[in-house]
N, C-alpha and C positions, 0 to 999 in steps of 0.2 A: 541453488538459488542465490541470487545476489540482490542486495538492496538497491533499488532504483527509484527515481522520481518519474512518474508517468503523468503526462498531460493528456487528458481525454478530450475527444472532439467537442464535448459539451462545455469545455473550459475549466473543468475541475482538475486540480493538481492533487495527486495521491502519491505518497511514499509507501513502498511495499517491497517485500521480497517477491521477486518475479521470476517466472520460468515460462519460456515460450515453448508451446507444444503444437504438434500438428495432429488434428483429429480428422482423419479422412482427408478430404480436400480442403478443409477449413483450417486456417491458422488461428490459434487461440493463445491467450496468455492467462496463466494462473497467478493470481495475486493473493499472497498470504499475509495476513495481518495488515490489510490496507488502511492507511490513515490519511485523512485530509489534513492539509496544513495551510496556515496563512500567517502573515505578519500583521500584528495589531500594535500600532505605534512602533515600539522597538522590541516587542516580545514575539517570539515564535510560538504559535499555538498548534498543537496536534489534537485532532479529535477523530473518533471512529467514523469511518466512511460507511460501514455496514453495521447492522445491529448484531454484533458478535455475541452479545449476551443471550440472544434467543436463537442463534444459528447452531446447527450441528457442524462442528468443525470451525476452522478459522480462515478459510480461503474461498475464493470465488473464481470462476473461469469466465473470461469475457472474450468477445471476438477481437482479434487483432485490428480489425477495421475501426474499432472504437478508439484506438490509440492514435493521437496526433504525433507525439514524440516521446522519447525516453531519454532521461538525462542521468548522469552519474552525480550522486550527492557528494558534497565535501565531507571530510572526515568528521568534523564537529557535528554536522547534521545527522550523519549515519549513526554516530555514537548516541546522540540524543534520541533518535528513533529507536535504536536497539534497547536502550535503557528504559524507555517508555513501554515498549512491548514486554520486556522482562517484568516490570512492575505490574502491568495488566494481567499477565499470566499468573503471577503469584496471588493476585486478588481473586481471579477466576477459579483457581485451584483450591481455595479455602473452603 
């Protein structure tokens, strides 16, 4: 899986580890640790896209039809995302 920025048709931007899979005749994408993000003034803010605290597991499968486009994050944003996920995992595992 690779970290990608996914823009959904509904206009939401999500950064996530993503794997494209084919399930029968349907193309799907598995998003692991999906996080919404936005710029507030000059600060980049990440927040959970799904209620991971009450979910079993840490991923969701969506129809590929719901994805408008996929983009490669720059190194700084990828590092920020990966560090945030690492911190969340350490809190969840306590």
